[in-house]
C-alpha positions as CSV (number, residue, x, y, z in Angstrom):
1,M,80.3,122.9,172.8
2,S,79.5,122.4,169.2
3,I,76.8,124.3,167.3
4,D,75.6,124.0,163.7
5,V,74.1,127.2,162.3
6,D,73.2,128.5,158.9
7,Y,75.1,131.8,159.4
8,L,78.1,132.6,161.5
9,V,78.0,136.4,161.7
10,I,81.3,138.1,162.9
11,G,80.7,141.5,164.3
12,A,77.7,142.9,166.2
13,G,78.0,146.4,165.0
14,A,75.1,148.2,163.3
15,M,75.6,146.3,160.0
16,G,75.8,142.9,161.6
17,M,72.7,143.6,163.7
18,A,70.7,144.8,160.6
19,F,71.7,141.7,158.7
20,V,70.8,139.3,161.4
21,D,67.4,141.0,161.9
22,V,66.3,140.5,158.3
23,I,67.6,136.9,158.3
24,L,65.7,136.0,161.4
25,T,62.6,137.9,160.3
26,E,62.4,136.6,156.7
27,T,63.7,133.1,157.0
28,D,63.8,130.1,159.3
29,A,67.6,130.1,159.4
30,T,69.7,129.8,162.5
31,V,72.4,132.4,163.4
32,A,75.4,132.7,165.7
33,L,76.6,136.3,166.3
34,V,80.1,136.7,167.6
35,D,81.6,140.0,168.8
36,R,84.7,141.2,170.7
37,Y,82.7,143.7,172.7
38,D,80.4,143.1,175.6
39,R,77.4,144.8,174.2
40,P,76.1,145.0,170.6
41,G,76.6,148.2,168.7
42,G,80.2,148.1,167.6
43,H,81.9,151.5,167.7
44,W,78.8,153.0,169.4
45,T,79.9,151.2,172.6
46,L,83.1,153.3,172.6
47,A,81.8,156.5,171.1
48,Y,82.1,159.9,172.9
49,P,79.0,160.5,175.1
50,F,77.7,163.6,173.3
51,V,77.7,162.0,169.8
52,R,74.4,161.7,168.0
53,L,73.4,160.3,164.7
54,H,73.9,162.7,161.8
55,Q,70.8,161.2,160.1
56,P,67.3,160.7,161.5
57,S,66.8,157.9,163.9
58,A,63.9,156.9,161.6
59,F,66.5,155.5,159.1
60,Y,68.8,153.7,161.6
61,G,68.9,150.4,163.5
62,V,67.2,147.3,162.3
63,N,64.4,146.9,159.9
64,S,61.9,145.3,162.2
65,R,61.9,147.8,165.0
66,G,61.9,151.6,165.1
67,L,64.5,153.7,166.9
68,G,63.1,156.6,168.8
69,V,59.5,157.9,168.6
70,D,59.5,159.5,165.1
71,R,59.5,163.0,166.7
72,V,60.4,166.2,165.0
73,D,62.6,168.3,167.3
74,T,61.3,171.6,168.4
75,A,64.3,173.0,170.2
76,G,68.1,173.2,169.7
77,S,70.2,173.1,166.6
78,N,68.2,170.2,165.1
79,T,64.9,172.1,165.3
80,G,62.5,171.2,162.4
81,H,64.3,167.9,161.7
82,Y,63.5,164.3,162.9
83,E,65.2,163.3,166.1
84,L,68.8,162.1,166.3
85,A,69.5,159.2,168.7
86,S,72.3,159.6,171.2
87,S,75.0,156.9,171.6
88,A,73.3,155.8,174.8
89,E,70.0,155.4,173.0
90,V,71.6,153.4,170.2
91,V,73.4,151.0,172.5
92,A,70.3,150.5,174.6
93,Y,68.3,149.9,171.5
94,F,70.6,147.2,170.2
95,D,70.6,145.5,173.7
96,Q,66.8,145.3,173.4
97,I,67.0,143.9,169.9
98,I,69.2,141.0,171.2
99,T,67.2,140.3,174.3
100,Q,63.6,141.0,173.2
101,Q,63.7,139.9,169.5
102,F,66.7,137.7,168.6
103,L,67.0,135.4,171.6
104,P,63.3,134.6,171.8
105,T,63.3,133.1,168.3
106,G,65.2,130.1,169.6
107,R,67.3,130.2,166.4
108,F,69.9,132.7,167.7
109,H,73.2,132.2,169.6
110,H,75.1,135.2,171.0
111,F,78.8,135.1,171.8
112,P,79.9,138.5,173.3
113,K,83.5,139.1,174.4
114,S,84.6,136.5,171.9
115,E,86.6,136.1,168.8
116,A,85.9,133.8,165.8
117,T,88.0,132.3,163.0
118,D,86.6,131.5,159.6
119,D,86.7,127.8,160.5
120,G,84.2,128.4,163.3
121,I,86.4,128.3,166.4
122,V,84.8,130.9,168.8
123,T,87.0,131.7,171.8
124,S,86.0,133.7,174.8
125,V,88.5,136.5,175.6
126,L,87.4,136.3,179.2
127,T,87.8,132.5,179.9
128,G,89.5,131.1,176.9
129,A,86.7,128.7,176.4
130,R,86.4,127.4,172.9
131,H,83.3,126.6,170.9
132,D,83.0,124.9,167.6
133,V,80.4,126.9,165.7
134,R,79.9,125.4,162.2
135,G,78.3,128.0,160.0
136,T,77.2,127.1,156.4
137,T,77.9,130.8,155.5
138,I,80.4,133.1,157.2
139,V,79.2,136.8,157.3
140,D,81.9,139.3,157.8
141,A,80.3,142.4,159.4
142,T,83.7,143.9,160.3
143,Y,85.0,144.7,156.8
144,S,84.2,148.4,157.0
145,R,86.7,148.8,160.0
146,V,84.8,151.7,161.6
147,S,87.2,153.6,163.9
148,V,86.6,156.2,166.5
149,P,89.4,158.1,168.4
150,A,88.9,156.1,171.6
151,M,89.9,152.9,169.6
152,R,93.4,153.9,168.7
153,A,96.4,156.2,169.5
154,P,97.1,159.2,167.1
155,A,99.2,158.4,164.0
156,F,101.9,160.9,165.0
157,P,104.0,161.5,168.1
158,V,102.5,163.6,170.9
159,S,104.6,164.9,173.8
160,P,103.5,163.6,177.2
161,D,103.5,167.2,178.4
162,V,100.6,168.0,176.1
163,R,96.9,167.9,177.3
164,W,95.8,165.5,174.6
165,M,92.5,163.7,174.7
166,A,89.9,161.9,172.7
167,P,86.4,163.6,172.6
168,N,85.3,161.0,175.1
169,E,87.3,162.9,177.8
170,L,86.0,166.4,177.1
171,P,83.0,166.0,179.6
172,E,85.5,165.0,182.3
173,I,87.6,168.2,182.1
174,T,87.8,169.7,185.6
175,R,90.1,172.8,185.1
176,P,90.1,175.6,182.6
177,A,92.4,175.5,179.6
178,D,94.3,178.2,177.8
179,G,92.4,177.3,174.7
180,Y,91.2,174.3,172.7
181,V,92.7,172.8,169.5
182,V,90.4,170.5,167.6
183,V,92.4,168.3,165.3
184,G,90.4,166.9,162.4
185,A,87.7,168.3,160.1
186,G,85.3,165.3,159.7
187,K,82.2,164.4,161.6
188,T,84.0,164.0,164.9
189,G,85.7,167.3,164.6
190,I,82.4,169.0,163.8
191,D,80.8,167.3,166.9
192,A,83.7,168.4,169.1
193,C,83.5,172.0,167.9
194,L,79.7,172.1,168.4
195,W,80.1,170.6,171.9
196,L,82.7,173.2,173.0
197,L,80.6,176.1,171.6
198,G,77.5,174.7,173.2
199,R,79.2,174.6,176.6
200,G,80.1,178.3,176.4
201,V,83.7,178.2,175.1
202,D,84.4,181.4,173.2
203,P,84.8,180.8,169.5
204,G,88.1,182.8,169.7
205,D,89.5,180.3,172.1
206,I,89.1,177.4,169.6
207,R,91.7,176.7,166.9
208,W,90.4,174.2,164.3
209,I,93.1,172.3,162.5
210,M,91.4,171.4,159.2
211,P,93.7,169.5,156.8
212,R,90.9,169.5,154.2
213,D,87.7,171.4,154.0
214,S,84.6,169.2,153.4
215,W,81.5,169.4,151.3
216,L,78.6,168.8,153.8
217,L,75.0,167.6,153.4
218,D,72.1,169.6,154.6
219,R,70.1,167.4,157.0
220,M,66.9,168.9,155.8
221,N,67.3,167.0,152.6
222,I,67.7,163.7,154.5
223,Q,64.3,163.3,156.2
224,P,61.4,160.9,155.9
225,V,59.6,161.9,152.7
226,E,56.2,162.3,154.3
227,G,56.2,166.0,155.4
228,F,59.5,166.7,153.7
229,Y,58.7,166.0,150.0
230,D,60.1,169.3,148.7
231,S,63.5,169.0,150.5
232,T,63.9,165.2,149.9
233,V,62.5,164.2,146.6
234,G,62.6,167.8,145.4
235,G,66.2,168.0,146.5
236,Y,67.0,164.8,144.6
237,A,65.4,166.2,141.5
238,L,67.7,169.3,141.9
239,Q,70.7,167.1,142.4
240,L,69.9,165.1,139.3
241,E,69.3,168.2,137.2
242,A,72.7,169.7,138.3
243,S,74.4,166.4,137.5
244,A,72.8,166.2,134.1
245,E,73.5,169.8,133.1
246,A,76.9,170.6,134.5
247,E,79.6,171.4,131.9
248,T,82.6,170.8,134.2
249,V,83.3,169.4,137.7
250,D,83.6,173.0,139.1
251,D,80.3,173.9,137.4
252,L,78.7,170.9,139.0
253,F,79.7,171.8,142.5
254,D,78.6,175.4,141.9
255,R,75.2,174.2,140.8
256,L,74.9,171.8,143.7
257,E,75.8,174.5,146.2
258,R,73.3,177.0,144.7
259,A,70.6,174.3,144.8
260,G,71.3,173.7,148.5
261,Q,72.5,170.1,147.9
262,L,76.0,170.7,149.2
263,L,77.2,173.1,151.9
264,R,80.6,174.3,153.1
265,I,81.8,176.0,156.2
266,D,83.9,178.7,154.6
267,P,82.4,180.1,151.3
268,A,85.9,181.3,150.4
269,V,87.6,177.9,150.5
270,R,86.8,175.2,147.9
271,P,86.4,171.8,149.7
272,S,88.4,168.9,148.5
273,M,86.8,166.3,150.9
274,Y,83.4,164.6,150.8
275,R,82.5,162.0,153.4
276,C,78.7,162.4,153.8
277,A,79.0,164.5,157.0
278,T,75.6,166.1,157.7
279,V,74.7,169.3,159.4
280,S,71.6,171.4,160.0
281,R,71.8,175.0,158.8
282,A,71.8,176.1,162.5
283,E,74.8,173.9,163.1
284,L,76.6,175.4,160.1
285,D,76.0,178.9,161.3
286,T,77.5,177.9,164.7
287,L,80.5,176.3,163.2
288,R,81.2,179.5,161.1
289,Q,81.8,181.3,164.4
290,I,85.2,179.6,164.6
291,T,87.5,181.8,162.5
292,N,90.8,180.5,163.8
293,V,91.2,177.7,161.3
294,T,94.6,176.2,160.4
295,R,94.9,174.8,156.9
296,L,98.5,173.6,156.7
297,G,97.9,169.9,156.1
298,R,97.9,167.0,158.5
299,V,99.6,167.1,161.9
300,V,103.1,165.7,162.0
301,S,103.9,166.0,165.7
302,V,102.7,167.8,168.8
303,E,105.2,169.2,171.3
304,A,104.4,171.2,174.5
305,D,104.7,174.6,172.7
306,T,104.6,173.7,169.0
307,I,102.4,171.8,166.6
308,T,104.2,170.7,163.4
309,L,102.1,170.2,160.3
310,E,102.9,169.2,156.8
311,S,103.2,172.8,155.6
312,G,104.2,174.7,158.6
313,T,104.1,175.1,162.4
314,I,101.8,176.8,164.9
315,P,102.3,177.6,168.6
316,T,100.5,175.9,171.4
317,S,100.9,175.7,175.2
318,P,101.0,172.9,177.9
319,N,97.6,174.1,179.2
320,T,95.9,174.0,175.8
321,V,93.5,171.1,175.4
322,H,94.1,169.2,172.1
323,V,91.1,167.1,171.0
324,D,92.0,164.2,168.8
325,C,89.4,163.9,166.0
326,T,91.7,162.2,163.5
327,A,90.3,158.7,163.4
328,D,89.4,157.7,159.9
329,G,85.8,156.7,160.9
330,L,84.5,154.9,157.8
331,Q,87.6,154.5,155.7
332,R,87.4,153.8,152.0
333,R,88.0,150.1,151.7
334,P,88.7,148.0,148.5
335,E,85.5,146.8,146.9
336,V,85.1,143.0,147.1
337,P,82.1,141.0,146.0
338,V,79.4,140.8,148.6
339,F,78.6,137.2,147.8
340,T,81.3,134.5,147.4
341,E,81.1,130.8,148.0
342,G,80.3,130.3,151.7
343,R,80.9,133.9,152.6
344,I,79.1,137.3,152.7
345,T,81.1,140.5,153.1
346,L,78.9,143.3,154.3
347,Q,79.6,146.6,152.5
348,S,77.7,149.7,151.4
349,I,75.5,149.2,148.4
350,R,74.0,152.6,148.8
351,T,76.5,155.4,149.7
352,C,76.7,156.2,153.4
353,Q,73.7,154.0,154.2
354,Q,75.4,151.1,155.9
355,V,72.6,149.6,157.9
356,F,70.1,149.8,155.0
357,S,72.8,148.2,152.9
358,A,73.2,145.3,155.3
359,A,69.4,144.8,155.6
360,L,69.0,144.7,151.8
361,I,71.9,142.3,151.4
362,A,70.2,140.0,153.9
363,H,66.9,140.3,152.0
364,V,68.7,139.4,148.7
365,E,70.4,136.5,150.4
366,A,66.9,135.3,151.6
367,T,65.1,135.6,148.3
368,V,67.6,135.2,145.4
369,S,69.4,131.9,144.7
370,D,71.7,132.8,141.8
371,P,75.0,134.1,143.1
372,E,75.6,136.2,140.0
373,K,72.2,137.9,140.4
374,K,72.9,138.5,144.1
375,N,76.1,140.4,143.3
376,E,74.4,142.3,140.5
377,L,71.7,143.6,142.9
378,C,74.3,144.3,145.6
379,E,77.0,146.3,143.7
380,V,79.4,147.7,146.2
381,I,79.9,151.5,146.4
382,A,83.0,152.3,148.4
383,H,82.8,155.0,151.0
384,P,83.6,158.5,149.6
385,D,86.7,160.5,150.7
386,S,87.4,163.2,148.1
387,D,85.2,165.7,146.4
388,I,85.3,163.8,143.2
389,D,83.9,160.8,145.0
390,W,80.6,162.7,145.1
391,L,80.4,162.1,141.4
392,R,81.4,158.5,141.6
393,T,79.0,157.5,144.4
394,T,76.1,159.5,143.0
395,A,76.5,157.9,139.5
396,A,76.7,154.5,141.2
397,N,73.7,155.2,143.4
398,T,71.6,156.3,140.4
399,R,72.5,153.2,138.4
400,T,71.6,151.1,141.4
401,V,68.2,152.8,141.8
402,S,67.4,151.9,138.2
403,R,68.6,148.3,138.6
404,W,66.4,147.8,141.7
405,A,63.4,149.3,140.0
406,R,63.6,146.5,137.3
407,E,63.8,143.6,139.8
408,P,60.4,142.0,140.4
409,G,59.2,142.2,144.0
410,L,62.1,144.3,145.2
411,G,60.2,147.6,145.0
412,E,57.7,146.4,147.4
413,W,60.4,145.4,150.0
414,L,62.1,148.8,149.5
415,E,58.9,150.7,150.1
416,G,58.2,148.6,153.2
417,S,61.7,149.1,154.7
418,R,61.9,151.6,157.5
419,L,65.7,151.9,156.8
420,N,65.1,153.0,153.2
421,S,65.5,156.8,153.3
422,M,64.2,157.0,149.7
423,R,60.9,155.3,150.1
424,I,58.0,157.5,148.8
425,G,55.0,155.9,150.6
426,D,51.5,156.0,149.1
427,A,52.0,157.3,145.6
428,S,48.3,157.8,145.1
429,A,48.3,160.4,147.8
430,L,50.8,162.7,146.0
431,T,49.6,166.1,145.0
432,P,49.9,167.2,141.3
433,D,53.0,169.3,142.3
434,Q,54.6,166.3,143.9
435,V,53.9,164.1,140.9
436,A,55.6,166.8,138.8
437,V,58.7,166.6,141.0
438,S,58.7,162.8,140.7
439,M,58.6,163.2,136.9
440,R,61.6,165.5,137.0
441,V,63.5,162.8,138.8
442,L,62.6,160.1,136.2
443,R,63.5,162.4,133.3
444,N,67.0,163.1,134.6
445,L,68.1,159.7,136.0
446,S,69.8,158.5,132.8
447,R,71.0,162.0,131.8
448,A,72.7,162.4,135.2
449,V,74.5,159.1,135.0
450,R,75.8,159.8,131.5
451,N,77.0,163.2,132.3
452,L,78.6,162.2,135.6
453,D,80.5,159.4,133.8
454,R,81.7,162.0,131.2
455,L,82.9,164.3,134.0
456,L,84.7,161.5,135.8
457,A,86.5,160.7,132.5
458,E,87.8,164.2,132.0
459,P,91.6,164.5,132.6
460,S,91.1,167.5,134.9
461,T,89.3,165.3,137.4
């Protein structure tokens, strides 16, 4: 079978789906979507069953259709915040997008359980059947290489005598353990610890191997602006003021912490990692119940009675459950231009907002003809990893906000995008106090960028 399409999109993860949605909604283009998995959703189809979004469902999915019911939770550790979709909800949602929105257009071809080459050869991994899909533009929606523990083996040797498992297997445990060792301090490690504590495991029975402590984001500051103006726009104003006024990098992080813009699990340990992990204050209090934290670097090997780390060893036992939370998740990839001849490489153009980025890239593709202008509007911001990356990504985000504000017509699209966590809504409905907060933001945008650039250039950083 041969098919001619305008876009051959490789990868049906969240970014690929968000891109296709805008192209089908805003243009008359034809699209073929190829993915190695059976269902759309990428890593969500392999995620541990208790995972939830760390940001509100209101900002996730595709632009044309809401995820969830815009409910503020009234029970549990997310109380007072907008709902967080589960992995099952996310996968079901993407299924509905394919069947109820994409396919009925008549301009969409779906190739699940298939692999594609850049020259348009699509091969089914089930039957070996080959299709010639000639796409005018190739869209790489796999460049971010999102990884979860279920997708790969650990990067160090583990004895077969060890009870070693990915978080996916935790709900399948059928016999008690001597204790639990959570390996990894990122989003997955946080989720594993919260799940264990939520299922009644005593905090003293959990050892948390934390190679690096992380700066965390307060979920209250990442909510729809309506109803949360003080914590969202007000929080952004505080962030910009701290960025504009800090004298040193350490002073900056002190100011951000005092302003509630960054959190840490242990107030006595200065974090060196920042990867946009988000918690509620209630979750932070729960995590602080775990006091048996090992900070001896990364794991080198795991034997039946010993865990060897970069800077020492700790004991373990054959009946201790070891939870592998070491997958890199969203790794920091080299920045490449989003738009090149015949190719679009989906990447973040706003830090840690991958689906919004993909949707905006699609809108720029649909409305801007000049390739140089396209890349100017879609400057890539590589995913953060270290604490200093907070400065880099914040400066880049702030420059991007100013650039978008100057582009005719783009502001209207941004305000209409449900994926845009920074949309303000009806400006005429703002109270005088809210207008004053907005003015604080405007006053400090340029000052913040200049000072962050200065701090980044300091030799100590």
